[in-house]
Phi, psi and omega in degrees: 000319181292333181294337177286329183276329185304315179298320179295319179296318179296319178296315180299315179296320178297316179296317179299316179297318180298311183287328178290333177282335182275336186233132177225148178270141171275115183271167177279133177211135176259151177302136180296342178287339180286124183241331187227156176219142172245126176251103182290157179302130179287133180265150177252112180235043177212155176279154178088171180089157178296151182298330183264014185299315181295322177295319179297316178300313181302312183293319179295321177299311181300314179300317183297313182290325177291323182283327190249001177221172175263007180293141177260138176287137179212166175240001182232123176049057180285154173289322176240132175242120181247123179236147181212154178222127174283115185250353180202135173216095192235142174247127181221146178285145179225164173050071179298146179258179183294337179260028175060029173249155178285131175281333179221155169245152182236128173256123181241133176243130180234129180230129177267122179245142173235125178248130173245118178257107185289344181263341181209096184297339178293344180267358178292148174204160174224105191215147175269137175240137180215159175204156180223161174222137177264151175214156184298147182291343179278003175247146178270162177301320179300328181287328188250348187304315183294333178273328185279321185302314177301323178294318179297313181295318180301316182289319179296317180294321177297315178297318178297313180300317178297325177294319182285314191252345186255169175259059184265000000 
């Protein structure tokens, strides 16, 4: 019975080996010389949004870098200095319907980040990162905000991390 499965298994293993050799992911990697990071308090420079949004961004950033890198958080002479400002928290109608009402609403979060790399000035940047999530018009922002903000932050932080550590 097992002899019937072996040829299929061998073909499957061969295909996996072939395709894994043809395609490779560019992973995120930080220079081994980088040892410390300072994540300055995120500033809120836009109207709207929950009062604790900047604190939430700050804590999620720290958690992400501690979990996914060997960098140590510091406040003195860091190798990487990350500063950020929330510059947009906007709600806009999307997908108009036949009766001129929005079929969807869109929540967009925009954060301007500035990275200073003290070991390699060519890696410095000042860039805006944004992401949005749509939700049905029959729901209010208050109803969906607590579920949407973590998704927005997760994607923005992932994009930021890829900019810092990846070859994207």
